[in-house]
LODOVEX-14338 format. One line per 2 residues: for each residue x, y, z of C-alpha. Coordinates in steps of 0.1 Angstrom, whole numbers, plus 5000, padded with zeros to 4 digits. Layout:
% residues N
X/Y/Z  ...;
***
This chain:
% residues 504
7237/6295/2739  7269/6270/2739;
7265/6266/2702  7261/6303/2697;
7291/6312/2715  7312/6284/2692;
7296/6298/2657  7306/6331/2669;
7340/6321/2678  7347/6302/2645;
7330/6330/2624  7355/6356/2642;
7386/6336/2639  7381/6318/2605;
7361/6341/2584  7344/6319/2571;
7329/6318/2536  7351/6349/2525;
7385/6327/2528  7409/6355/2533;
7430/6349/2564  7467/6336/2572;
7477/6322/2606  7497/6346/2624;
7520/6320/2640  7521/6281/2640;
7509/6281/2675  7477/6298/2660;
7470/6277/2634  7472/6247/2661;
7450/6263/2686  7420/6267/2662;
7426/6233/2648  7425/6219/2682;
7396/6241/2692  7376/6231/2663;
7383/6194/2667  7373/6195/2702;
7338/6209/2696  7312/6185/2710;
7283/6192/2690  7293/6164/2663;
7271/6185/2636  7291/6220/2645;
7321/6202/2646  7320/6188/2612;
7304/6219/2596  7338/6241/2613;
7363/6215/2602  7347/6217/2565;
7351/6256/2566  7387/6255/2581;
7396/6225/2558  7385/6246/2524;
7398/6278/2540  7435/6259/2542;
7434/6240/2507  7422/6276/2490;
7455/6291/2502  7474/6259/2494;
7481/6256/2532  7479/6217/2536;
7508/6208/2546  7506/6239/2572;
7539/6252/2573  7554/6283/2591;
7589/6291/2593  7608/6259/2600;
7574/6242/2614  7554/6219/2594;
7521/6202/2600  7510/6170/2581;
7476/6167/2583  7451/6143/2566;
7409/6139/2569  7400/6103/2565;
7385/6074/2582  7413/6053/2588;
7430/6030/2617  7464/6045/2612;
7478/6071/2589  7515/6078/2584;
7539/6099/2561  7569/6087/2541;
7589/6106/2521  7624/6120/2513;
7624/6131/2551  7625/6094/2562;
7637/6076/2535  7604/6066/2524;
7601/6042/2556  7565/6046/2571;
7573/6027/2599  7599/6051/2609;
7597/6064/2644  7573/6089/2654;
7558/6095/2615  7525/6082/2626;
7498/6104/2627  7473/6112/2658;
7439/6120/2660  7430/6158/2669;
7403/6166/2696  7373/6147/2696;
7373/6147/2656  7376/6109/2646;
7387/6120/2608  7413/6142/2616;
7451/6130/2619  7485/6152/2623;
7519/6152/2630  7540/6182/2635;
7579/6183/2623  7606/6210/2616;
7624/6213/2587  7649/6244/2571;
7625/6268/2561  7639/6261/2527;
7635/6226/2523  7616/6209/2494;
7603/6174/2500  7586/6149/2481;
7564/6125/2503  7532/6103/2503;
7506/6091/2529  7501/6055/2540;
7466/6045/2550  7461/6017/2571;
7497/6007/2567  7497/5996/2529;
7475/6019/2506  7501/6046/2497;
7483/6078/2481  7495/6114/2472;
7479/6139/2496  7442/6145/2486;
7443/6179/2499  7477/6193/2483;
7474/6200/2449  7515/6202/2446;
7529/6170/2429  7566/6162/2415;
7566/6137/2395  7594/6108/2401;
7615/6086/2381  7598/6054/2384;
7570/6070/2367  7547/6079/2394;
7535/6112/2411  7546/6121/2448;
7531/6152/2468  7556/6180/2476;
7560/6196/2507  7576/6231/2499;
7587/6252/2532  7581/6287/2532;
7610/6299/2520  7618/6276/2492;
7620/6294/2458  7603/6274/2427;
7632/6270/2398  7618/6296/2370;
7646/6287/2348  7626/6253/2342;
7596/6268/2326  7593/6274/2290;
7582/6312/2282  7572/6326/2246;
7594/6352/2242  7626/6327/2247;
7641/6320/2213  7642/6281/2213;
7668/6255/2205  7659/6223/2184;
7657/6185/2202  7660/6159/2177;
7640/6124/2177  7661/6093/2192;
7693/6087/2172  7708/6049/2178;
7743/6039/2174  7754/5999/2171;
7779/5999/2201  7809/5977/2195;
7822/5981/2234  7787/5972/2251;
7771/5949/2223  7736/5966/2217;
7727/5996/2202  7723/6026/2223;
7697/6055/2219  7705/6094/2222;
7691/6127/2211  7708/6159/2205;
7700/6194/2215  7716/6224/2195;
7710/6260/2204  7690/6286/2183;
7707/6298/2151  7729/6264/2149;
7735/6268/2113  7754/6304/2121;
7776/6290/2146  7806/6270/2150;
7831/6252/2176  7804/6245/2202;
7812/6231/2234  7792/6201/2242;
7777/6184/2274  7765/6150/2276;
7741/6137/2297  7732/6105/2312;
7694/6094/2321  7689/6117/2291;
7653/6106/2290  7645/6117/2325;
7667/6154/2321  7647/6163/2293;
7609/6150/2304  7597/6186/2316;
7584/6169/2345  7617/6159/2355;
7648/6176/2345  7630/6203/2321;
7668/6207/2310  7654/6221/2275;
7639/6249/2292  7668/6255/2313;
7693/6255/2281  7668/6275/2260;
7667/6304/2287  7703/6303/2298;
7711/6309/2260  7688/6332/2251;
7694/6358/2283  7735/6350/2275;
7739/6332/2308  7760/6309/2290;
7773/6305/2255  7752/6283/2228;
7761/6249/2232  7753/6213/2223;
7738/6188/2247  7737/6152/2240;
7714/6130/2260  7721/6094/2264;
7691/6070/2270  7697/6041/2290;
7668/6020/2281  7667/5995/2255;
7641/6008/2239  7627/6045/2240;
7594/6040/2226  7584/6010/2249;
7606/6018/2276  7626/5982/2275;
7652/5974/2302  7668/6002/2317;
7704/5993/2322  7716/6022/2340;
7725/5998/2369  7751/5982/2350;
7762/6012/2328  7766/6037/2355;
7790/6019/2381  7823/6025/2373;
7819/6005/2341  7846/6011/2316;
7828/5994/2286  7803/6022/2288;
7829/6050/2292  7851/6033/2265;
7817/6035/2240  7811/6074/2246;
7849/6084/2242  7857/6059/2210;
7821/6058/2199  7800/6082/2206;
7819/6113/2208  7836/6109/2175;
7802/6105/2156  7789/6139/2177;
7821/6154/2166  7815/6142/2130;
7781/6150/2124  7776/6182/2148;
7794/6214/2149  7813/6208/2179;
7842/6225/2197  7867/6194/2202;
7888/6204/2233  7884/6186/2267;
7881/6219/2279  7847/6224/2262;
7834/6188/2272  7812/6181/2300;
7797/6148/2315  7765/6155/2337;
7745/6128/2361  7721/6120/2389;
7728/6095/2416  7744/6066/2398;
7752/6088/2371  7770/6112/2394;
7789/6082/2401  7794/6075/2367;
7809/6111/2359  7831/6108/2386;
7840/6077/2372  7850/6096/2335;
7867/6121/2352  7890/6097/2367;
7894/6075/2339  7886/6098/2308;
7901/6132/2315  7920/6135/2284;
7883/6139/2266  7862/6152/2295;
7874/6177/2313  7838/6193/2328;
7824/6168/2353  7788/6177/2363;
7777/6158/2398  7740/6152/2413;
7733/6138/2444  7761/6112/2439;
7755/6071/2448  7792/6065/2453;
7784/6037/2476  7776/6018/2448;
7811/6021/2436  7836/6029/2463;
7867/6025/2446  7860/6061/2430;
7869/6078/2461  7907/6059/2457;
7909/6063/2423  7910/6103/2432;
7927/6100/2463  7956/6082/2449;
7956/6098/2416  7980/6129/2407;
7955/6160/2404  7937/6158/2371;
7932/6185/2345  7888/6187/2358;
7865/6214/2369  7839/6199/2392;
7806/6206/2400  7791/6185/2426;
7754/6189/2445  7739/6168/2471;
7707/6172/2493  7713/6172/2533;
7681/6152/2540  7684/6116/2532;
7702/6120/2504  7741/6116/2496;
7757/6145/2518  7781/6119/2536;
7792/6106/2500  7793/6142/2485;
7815/6156/2514  7840/6127/2513;
7847/6131/2476  7847/6170/2486;
7875/6165/2510  7893/6148/2485;
7893/6173/2459  7899/6201/2484;
7928/6187/2492  7939/6181/2463;
7930/6216/2449  7907/6207/2424;
7886/6239/2411  7854/6226/2426;
7814/6242/2430  7796/6224/2455;
7763/6230/2466  7742/6216/2496;
7701/6221/2493  7676/6208/2522;
7661/6182/2499  7661/6146/2492;
7669/6123/2465  7647/6138/2442;
7643/6154/2405  7628/6185/2427;
7659/6187/2443  7678/6181/2411;
7661/6204/2385  7663/6232/2402;
7700/6230/2399  7710/6225/2365;
7712/6263/2358  7747/6261/2386;
7767/6237/2366  7754/6247/2331;
7763/6286/2340  7797/6276/2359;
7810/6252/2331  7799/6273/2299;
7798/6310/2310  7818/6333/2288;
7821/6365/2306  7838/6383/2277;
7818/6371/2245  7785/6368/2264;
7779/6392/2290  7808/6415/2295;
7816/6442/2267  7851/6455/2268;
7857/6491/2266  7892/6494/2248;
7901/6528/2269  7922/6515/2294;
7911/6526/2332  7935/6540/2358;
7918/6526/2389  7890/6499/2400;
7852/6510/2397  7821/6493/2401;
7789/6507/2392  7753/6497/2377;
7725/6514/2357  7695/6515/2361;
7695/6519/2398  7671/6511/2410;
7665/6484/2387  7636/6459/2370;
7639/6431/2357  7676/6439/2347;
7704/6459/2351  7741/6468/2336;
7769/6463/2362  7800/6483/2350;
7835/6476/2364  7871/6487/2352;
7902/6468/2357  7935/6487/2355;
7957/6457/2351  7954/6421/2343;
7933/6402/2371  7920/6370/2387;
7882/6386/2392  7854/6375/2413;
7821/6393/2409  7796/6385/2434;
7760/6395/2446  7756/6400/2484;
7721/6407/2501  7715/6433/2527;
7724/6412/2557  7760/6398/2539;
7748/6366/2524  7763/6359/2491;
7729/6351/2467  7747/6347/2437;
7784/6346/2418  7786/6361/2382;
7823/6359/2379  7845/6329/2392;
7885/6333/2393  7882/6346/2357;
7922/6361/2344  7905/6393/2326;
7929/6416/2308  7929/6454/2318;
7896/6472/2305  7863/6486/2311;
7837/6463/2309  7797/6458/2315;
7778/6427/2325  7739/6423/2318;
7723/6412/2351  7692/6395/2356;
7680/6384/2392  7667/6349/2399;
7638/6345/2426  7653/6380/2443;
7632/6397/2468  7631/6435/2467;
7658/6451/2485  7691/6465/2486;
7721/6442/2472  7755/6448/2470;
7780/6435/2437  7815/6431/2452;
7841/6431/2427  7872/6411/2441;
7906/6409/2426  7942/6398/2443;
7947/6435/2453  7913/6453/2459;
7875/6443/2472  7852/6470/2463;
7811/6472/2468  7781/6486/2447;
7750/6492/2458  7721/6481/2442;
7684/6483/2444  7663/6459/2432;
7623/6467/2429  7596/6445/2417;
***
């Protein structure tokens, strides 16, 4: 009779065979896992755990997440099971990261944690203290810069960066094969690839972004930057640009020695190579805008330190400084370079994760830049030191540096308005709408999007000087939920809202 009651409980609560349920709460999930693992009949317990596990896997719910809670779970015979990842500095011996067996089951392990609901983190399991493996029940993987895959924890409110995926409708640019240049400054050959936008033959005076660790930024498993460039240019989010991807390896074909550790740590020889040798060659061979205002450098980790160094020492050539998760601890003199110098003509983007990433480094630099009045876009995300973090933050610096509202997003009507106005059409809309606004006087304009609870979710125009006129801006939402949004037009003298309804 006890077996029959147990089976009825399991079939009722788990819907075995149909695999159609979701748990209503984290405690609901935990109660059912505990109940199954505490069944005394071994055969019944194993069969029930099998069905339970298959159901979780079918819904992609291992690890199990709900709200800000996560249950890391593993099934297998072991003397110990630990989790290591972005959340504990990849230290499996960190406090409270060893799993515990659940109930009477000898092969079910669990570790319950809490993270922000928008977090995304890399991790691995460490079995018996030495066997590092990806999670066998989790199909989500993120490639790493060291050439291996990690399992990926995606908390419920994390949004996948769709801009990193290739789309058939997007007109594609061209990415070259490897070029090489024999550097006098460095004393060895340096390899690089060049991206040119679609319709390049009809374009001229294009801005250029130089990207360190270029082989990783172009890898679809890592940065996927070619897809991002194609999509942003296709949808007129940014002007057509050229990208130069600098490879730190001695031999791209065979990998070779990776020289980023010496090149990117406040290295004047590398900076001189780029400024004195590579930039002139690119400007000679490609249709570039040679102004410092149209030239950016972007890098991550040590590459982020390198970008900041270029800003401090080469601002006559680079005005646009892109920094992902800066490893400033490797070259702390960078802080004094900015603290002790007069304000430089720079526009800076800087991002960091908040979970075992470079938040303290970034905040120290942010404080310096803010105190001196630098133009800075600063972003923090609940992630770690991973390409999953950085690839999702590629469109922000590109739009920040290369957005041209007048030529690529807004169309001016020469009939001058007499008042400030903002509307959008169509409304409701999907997938895009045009935001129309009027400016009766020369104004510094900000155009921002807010959700229904007043949170800013997008910036379309940031502190741009715009002449009097009527304009429209083609707006394509990114990862928006169906709800009411507000477009806010703000100038020195007014702040007005336009109500928009997005329907998926």
